[in-house]
ZADO-1210 file (C-alpha; in nm, 4 decimals, padded with zeros to 6 digits):
<atoms>
<atom x="00.3367" y="00.3736" z="01.8538" code="ALA" pos="1"/>
<atom x="00.4436" y="00.3216" z="01.4947" code="ALA" pos="2"/>
<atom x="00.2405" y="00.0754" z="01.2911" code="PRO" pos="3"/>
<atom x="00.3485" y="-00.2853" z="01.3082" code="ARG" pos="4"/>
<atom x="00.6083" y="-00.3439" z="01.0406" code="ARG" pos="5"/>
<atom x="00.6877" y="-00.6386" z="00.8243" code="ASP" pos="6"/>
<atom x="01.0503" y="-00.6093" z="00.7150" code="ARG" pos="7"/>
<atom x="01.0102" y="-00.8703" z="00.4401" code="ARG" pos="8"/>
<atom x="01.2483" y="-00.8013" z="00.1577" code="THR" pos="9"/>
<atom x="01.1076" y="-00.7749" z="-00.1901" code="SER" pos="10"/>
<atom x="01.1872" y="-01.0622" z="-00.4230" code="PRO" pos="11"/>
<atom x="01.4226" y="-00.9975" z="-00.7122" code="VAL" pos="12"/>
<atom x="01.1877" y="-01.1675" z="-00.9564" code="ALA" pos="13"/>
<atom x="00.8113" y="-01.1805" z="-00.9343" code="ILE" pos="14"/>
<atom x="00.6865" y="-01.5360" z="-00.9391" code="GLU" pos="15"/>
<atom x="00.3668" y="-01.5854" z="-01.1355" code="GLU" pos="16"/>
<atom x="00.0820" y="-01.6675" z="-00.8993" code="GLY" pos="17"/>
<atom x="00.2557" y="-01.5616" z="-00.5781" code="THR" pos="18"/>
<atom x="-00.0298" y="-01.3390" z="-00.4669" code="LEU" pos="19"/>
<atom x="-00.2917" y="-01.5845" z="-00.5837" code="GLY" pos="20"/>
<atom x="-00.1481" y="-01.8586" z="-00.3667" code="SER" pos="21"/>
<atom x="-00.1404" y="-01.6196" z="-00.0709" code="MET" pos="22"/>
<atom x="-00.5070" y="-01.5238" z="-00.0933" code="VAL" pos="23"/>
<atom x="-00.6750" y="-01.8098" z="-00.2796" code="ARG" pos="24"/>
<atom x="-01.0093" y="-01.8685" z="-00.1174" code="GLY" pos="25"/>
<atom x="-00.9939" y="-01.5442" z="00.0793" code="ALA" pos="26"/>
<atom x="-01.2932" y="-01.3262" z="00.0061" code="GLY" pos="27"/>
<atom x="-01.3845" y="-01.4784" z="-00.3280" code="ALA" pos="28"/>
<atom x="-01.1585" y="-01.3079" z="-00.5797" code="PRO" pos="29"/>
<atom x="-01.3066" y="-01.3153" z="-00.9285" code="THR" pos="30"/>
<atom x="-01.0342" y="-01.5509" z="-01.0530" code="ASN" pos="31"/>
<atom x="-00.7877" y="-01.7926" z="-00.9028" code="ALA" pos="32"/>
<atom x="-00.4882" y="-01.5791" z="-01.0014" code="GLY" pos="33"/>
<atom x="-00.3079" y="-01.3133" z="-00.8047" code="PRO" pos="34"/>
<atom x="-00.4839" y="-00.9934" z="-00.7002" code="LEU" pos="35"/>
<atom x="-00.2220" y="-00.7854" z="-00.8764" code="VAL" pos="36"/>
<atom x="-00.0500" y="-01.0073" z="-01.1305" code="ASP" pos="37"/>
<atom x="00.3067" y="-00.9893" z="-01.2576" code="SER" pos="38"/>
<atom x="00.2025" y="-00.8046" z="-01.5758" code="ALA" pos="39"/>
<atom x="00.0348" y="-00.5357" z="-01.3626" code="ASP" pos="40"/>
<atom x="00.3426" y="-00.5151" z="-01.1397" code="ILE" pos="41"/>
<atom x="00.5730" y="-00.4853" z="-01.4423" code="ALA" pos="42"/>
<atom x="00.3576" y="-00.2123" z="-01.5984" code="ARG" pos="43"/>
<atom x="00.3296" y="-00.0147" z="-01.2732" code="ILE" pos="44"/>
<atom x="00.7024" y="-00.0699" z="-01.2073" code="GLY" pos="45"/>
<atom x="00.8016" y="00.0678" z="-01.5487" code="GLN" pos="46"/>
<atom x="00.5832" y="00.3732" z="-01.4991" code="HIS" pos="47"/>
<atom x="00.7204" y="00.4130" z="-01.1439" code="HIS" pos="48"/>
<atom x="01.0799" y="00.4034" z="-01.2754" code="ALA" pos="49"/>
<atom x="01.0038" y="00.6665" z="-01.5409" code="LEU" pos="50"/>
<atom x="00.8409" y="00.8917" z="-01.2834" code="GLU" pos="51"/>
<atom x="01.1403" y="00.8536" z="-01.0515" code="LEU" pos="52"/>
<atom x="01.3733" y="00.9541" z="-01.3361" code="ASP" pos="53"/>
<atom x="01.1565" y="01.2614" z="-01.3949" code="THR" pos="54"/>
<atom x="01.1620" y="01.3447" z="-01.0229" code="LEU" pos="55"/>
<atom x="01.5425" y="01.3096" z="-01.0126" code="ARG" pos="56"/>
<atom x="01.5775" y="01.5456" z="-01.3101" code="ALA" pos="57"/>
<atom x="01.3430" y="01.7955" z="-01.1448" code="ARG" pos="58"/>
<atom x="01.5312" y="01.7681" z="-00.8150" code="ALA" pos="59"/>
<atom x="01.8616" y="01.8543" z="-00.9830" code="ARG" pos="60"/>
<atom x="01.7073" y="02.1799" z="-01.1052" code="ARG" pos="61"/>
<atom x="01.5657" y="02.2788" z="-00.7662" code="LEU" pos="62"/>
<atom x="01.7427" y="02.5286" z="-00.5454" code="PRO" pos="63"/>
<atom x="01.8703" y="02.3734" z="-00.2205" code="PRO" pos="64"/>
<atom x="01.5863" y="02.5351" z="-00.0246" code="THR" pos="65"/>
<atom x="01.3097" y="02.3553" z="-00.2181" code="SER" pos="66"/>
<atom x="01.3039" y="02.0300" z="-00.0231" code="GLY" pos="67"/>
<atom x="00.9356" y="02.0734" z="00.0602" code="ASP" pos="68"/>
<atom x="00.8504" y="02.0880" z="-00.3084" code="GLU" pos="69"/>
<atom x="01.0476" y="01.7699" z="-00.3783" code="LEU" pos="70"/>
<atom x="00.8766" y="01.5943" z="-00.0854" code="ALA" pos="71"/>
<atom x="00.5353" y="01.6881" z="-00.2289" code="ARG" pos="72"/>
<atom x="00.6335" y="01.5545" z="-00.5725" code="TRP" pos="73"/>
<atom x="00.7520" y="01.2265" z="-00.4243" code="ILE" pos="74"/>
<atom x="00.4386" y="01.1949" z="-00.2095" code="THR" pos="75"/>
<atom x="00.2117" y="01.2662" z="-00.5068" code="ASN" pos="76"/>
<atom x="00.3929" y="00.9991" z="-00.7069" code="HIS" pos="77"/>
<atom x="00.3636" y="00.7425" z="-00.4269" code="VAL" pos="78"/>
<atom x="-00.0063" y="00.8319" z="-00.3898" code="ASP" pos="79"/>
<atom x="-00.0604" y="00.7510" z="-00.7566" code="ALA" pos="80"/>
<atom x="00.1178" y="00.4141" z="-00.7301" code="VAL" pos="81"/>
<atom x="-00.0633" y="00.3139" z="-00.4089" code="VAL" pos="82"/>
<atom x="-00.4008" y="00.4188" z="-00.5538" code="ALA" pos="83"/>
<atom x="-00.3393" y="00.2137" z="-00.8683" code="GLU" pos="84"/>
<atom x="-00.2431" y="-00.0948" z="-00.6668" code="VAL" pos="85"/>
<atom x="-00.5517" y="-00.0566" z="-00.4448" code="ILE" pos="86"/>
<atom x="-00.7780" y="-00.0150" z="-00.7471" code="THR" pos="87"/>
<atom x="-00.6330" y="-00.3220" z="-00.9195" code="LEU" pos="88"/>
<atom x="-00.6590" y="-00.5324" z="-00.6033" code="ALA" pos="89"/>
<atom x="-01.0195" y="-00.4215" z="-00.5446" code="THR" pos="90"/>
<atom x="-01.1350" y="-00.5016" z="-00.8969" code="THR" pos="91"/>
<atom x="-01.0224" y="-00.8649" z="-00.8598" code="ARG" pos="92"/>
<atom x="-01.2977" y="-00.9345" z="-00.6050" code="PHE" pos="93"/>
<atom x="-01.6604" y="-01.0266" z="-00.6756" code="GLU" pos="94"/>
<atom x="-01.8998" y="-00.7283" z="-00.6505" code="PRO" pos="95"/>
<atom x="-02.0447" y="-00.8643" z="-00.3237" code="SER" pos="96"/>
<atom x="-01.6979" y="-00.8632" z="-00.1675" code="SER" pos="97"/>
<atom x="-01.6257" y="-00.5132" z="-00.2989" code="ARG" pos="98"/>
<atom x="-01.9010" y="-00.3776" z="-00.0751" code="SER" pos="99"/>
<atom x="-01.6993" y="-00.5069" z="00.2222" code="ILE" pos="100"/>
<atom x="-01.3813" y="-00.3481" z="00.0843" code="LEU" pos="101"/>
<atom x="-01.5643" y="-00.0156" z="00.0498" code="ASP" pos="102"/>
<atom x="-01.5788" y="-00.0097" z="00.4301" code="ARG" pos="103"/>
<atom x="-01.1992" y="-00.0222" z="00.4679" code="VAL" pos="104"/>
<atom x="-01.0211" y="00.3090" z="00.5138" code="MET" pos="105"/>
<atom x="-00.6577" y="00.3223" z="00.4146" code="ILE" pos="106"/>
<atom x="-00.4763" y="00.5975" z="00.6013" code="VAL" pos="107"/>
<atom x="-00.1264" y="00.7230" z="00.5243" code="ALA" pos="108"/>
<atom x="00.0773" y="00.7720" z="00.8430" code="LEU" pos="109"/>
<atom x="00.4109" y="00.9276" z="00.9346" code="GLY" pos="110"/>
<atom x="00.6009" y="01.1210" z="00.6710" code="GLY" pos="111"/>
<atom x="00.3687" y="00.9847" z="00.4049" code="TYR" pos="112"/>
<atom x="00.0627" y="01.1075" z="00.5947" code="GLY" pos="113"/>
<atom x="00.2261" y="01.4487" z="00.6431" code="ARG" pos="114"/>
<atom x="00.3101" y="01.4534" z="00.2689" code="ARG" pos="115"/>
<atom x="00.6805" y="01.4765" z="00.3517" code="GLU" pos="116"/>
<atom x="00.8293" y="01.1744" z="00.1778" code="LEU" pos="117"/>
<atom x="01.1980" y="01.1881" z="00.1017" code="CYS" pos="118"/>
<atom x="01.3716" y="00.9781" z="-00.1626" code="PRO" pos="119"/>
<atom x="01.3684" y="00.6118" z="-00.0550" code="ARG" pos="120"/>
<atom x="01.1342" y="00.6804" z="00.2391" code="SER" pos="121"/>
<atom x="00.9252" y="00.3950" z="00.3669" code="ASP" pos="122"/>
<atom x="00.5495" y="00.4330" z="00.3520" code="ILE" pos="123"/>
<atom x="00.3281" y="00.3655" z="00.6521" code="ASP" pos="124"/>
<atom x="-00.0304" y="00.2527" z="00.5935" code="LEU" pos="125"/>
<atom x="-00.3130" y="00.1882" z="00.8363" code="LEU" pos="126"/>
<atom x="-00.5944" y="-00.0345" z="00.7118" code="PHE" pos="127"/>
<atom x="-00.8779" y="00.0864" z="00.9362" code="TRP" pos="128"/>
<atom x="-01.1652" y="-00.1615" z="00.9474" code="ILE" pos="129"/>
<atom x="-01.5058" y="-00.1713" z="01.1175" code="PRO" pos="130"/>
<atom x="-01.5234" y="-00.3854" z="01.4334" code="GLU" pos="131"/>
<atom x="-01.7563" y="-00.6398" z="01.2722" code="GLU" pos="132"/>
<atom x="-01.5052" y="-00.7058" z="00.9913" code="LEU" pos="133"/>
<atom x="-01.2153" y="-00.7982" z="01.2202" code="ALA" pos="134"/>
<atom x="-01.0861" y="-01.1358" z="01.1023" code="GLY" pos="135"/>
<atom x="-01.2828" y="-01.1259" z="00.7752" code="ASP" pos="136"/>
<atom x="-01.1075" y="-01.3306" z="00.5049" code="THR" pos="137"/>
<atom x="-01.1944" y="-01.0767" z="00.2346" code="THR" pos="138"/>
<atom x="-01.0150" y="-00.8033" z="00.4296" code="ILE" pos="139"/>
<atom x="-00.7199" y="-01.0339" z="00.4955" code="HIS" pos="140"/>
<atom x="-00.6875" y="-01.1240" z="00.1263" code="GLY" pos="141"/>
<atom x="-00.7195" y="-00.7617" z="00.0176" code="PHE" pos="142"/>
<atom x="-00.4573" y="-00.6344" z="00.2639" code="VAL" pos="143"/>
<atom x="-00.2150" y="-00.9112" z="00.1661" code="ASN" pos="144"/>
<atom x="-00.2701" y="-00.8418" z="-00.2035" code="GLY" pos="145"/>
<atom x="-00.2009" y="-00.4695" z="-00.1631" code="VAL" pos="146"/>
<atom x="00.1055" y="-00.5225" z="00.0570" code="LEU" pos="147"/>
<atom x="00.2638" y="-00.7908" z="-00.1594" code="TYR" pos="148"/>
<atom x="00.2144" y="-00.5782" z="-00.4709" code="ALA" pos="149"/>
<atom x="00.3818" y="-00.2794" z="-00.3011" code="LEU" pos="150"/>
<atom x="00.6675" y="-00.5009" z="-00.1797" code="TRP" pos="151"/>
<atom x="00.7076" y="-00.6410" z="-00.5308" code="ASP" pos="152"/>
<atom x="00.7387" y="-00.2796" z="-00.6474" code="LEU" pos="153"/>
<atom x="01.0232" y="-00.2483" z="-00.3935" code="ARG" pos="154"/>
<atom x="00.8466" y="-00.0168" z="-00.1519" code="PHE" pos="155"/>
<atom x="00.9277" y="-00.0594" z="00.2148" code="GLU" pos="156"/>
<atom x="00.5845" y="-00.0634" z="00.3767" code="VAL" pos="157"/>
<atom x="00.5034" y="-00.0318" z="00.7452" code="GLY" pos="158"/>
<atom x="00.1461" y="-00.1340" z="00.8106" code="HIS" pos="159"/>
<atom x="-00.1213" y="-00.2103" z="01.0641" code="ALA" pos="160"/>
<atom x="-00.4724" y="-00.3486" z="01.0328" code="VAL" pos="161"/>
<atom x="-00.6829" y="-00.2104" z="01.3156" code="ARG" pos="162"/>
<atom x="-01.0411" y="-00.1608" z="01.4183" code="THR" pos="163"/>
<atom x="-01.1669" y="00.1678" z="01.5600" code="THR" pos="164"/>
<atom x="-01.1409" y="00.0257" z="01.9147" code="ARG" pos="165"/>
<atom x="-00.7798" y="-00.0822" z="01.8514" code="GLU" pos="166"/>
<atom x="-00.6957" y="00.2646" z="01.7143" code="CYS" pos="167"/>
<atom x="-00.8400" y="00.4261" z="02.0265" code="ILE" pos="168"/>
<atom x="-00.6478" y="00.1833" z="02.2496" code="ASP" pos="169"/>
<atom x="-00.3193" y="00.2589" z="02.0689" code="VAL" pos="170"/>
<atom x="-00.3820" y="00.6342" z="02.0821" code="ALA" pos="171"/>
<atom x="-00.4669" y="00.6172" z="02.4530" code="THR" pos="172"/>
<atom x="-00.1610" y="00.4087" z="02.5402" code="SER" pos="173"/>
<atom x="00.0663" y="00.6412" z="02.3389" code="ASP" pos="174"/>
<atom x="-00.0326" y="00.9389" z="02.5486" code="HIS" pos="175"/>
<atom x="-00.0598" y="00.7704" z="02.8874" code="ALA" pos="176"/>
</atoms>
């Protein structure tokens, strides 16, 4: 089955403190503000827009049979944006909480996982957590911070947060 999706639309304007109010008290962030604040979102968004312009210019020069190359470029760009958001969100937590976050695996699924993103593709992410961290507020705050930042950047994100047991159950039921 596809990961559970949240079809929340991205806001037109980023409200200061939106993420902070979502995760305040969850996992002891180092400050009371958002995990990825509006200045970070604006900076990443400007860089993202410039990269997309570059990709569009490159795509116009590609022969029609070079779709795989374009998909790799797009995927590499999305990887860079997602990695930057994850890094920013992680650094907002106290060092003791970061050790918990180090145990989370973030797995790209679908076209993103196959490195076959097309223009305007959604991205599917699995936040794979150890059994003993199921329900942990640090994990919850981190996942929300990452997702809201990606939504604010206007990515359509499909996501699931699952333990190893839940992954096995889903995989077993998919092939039954």
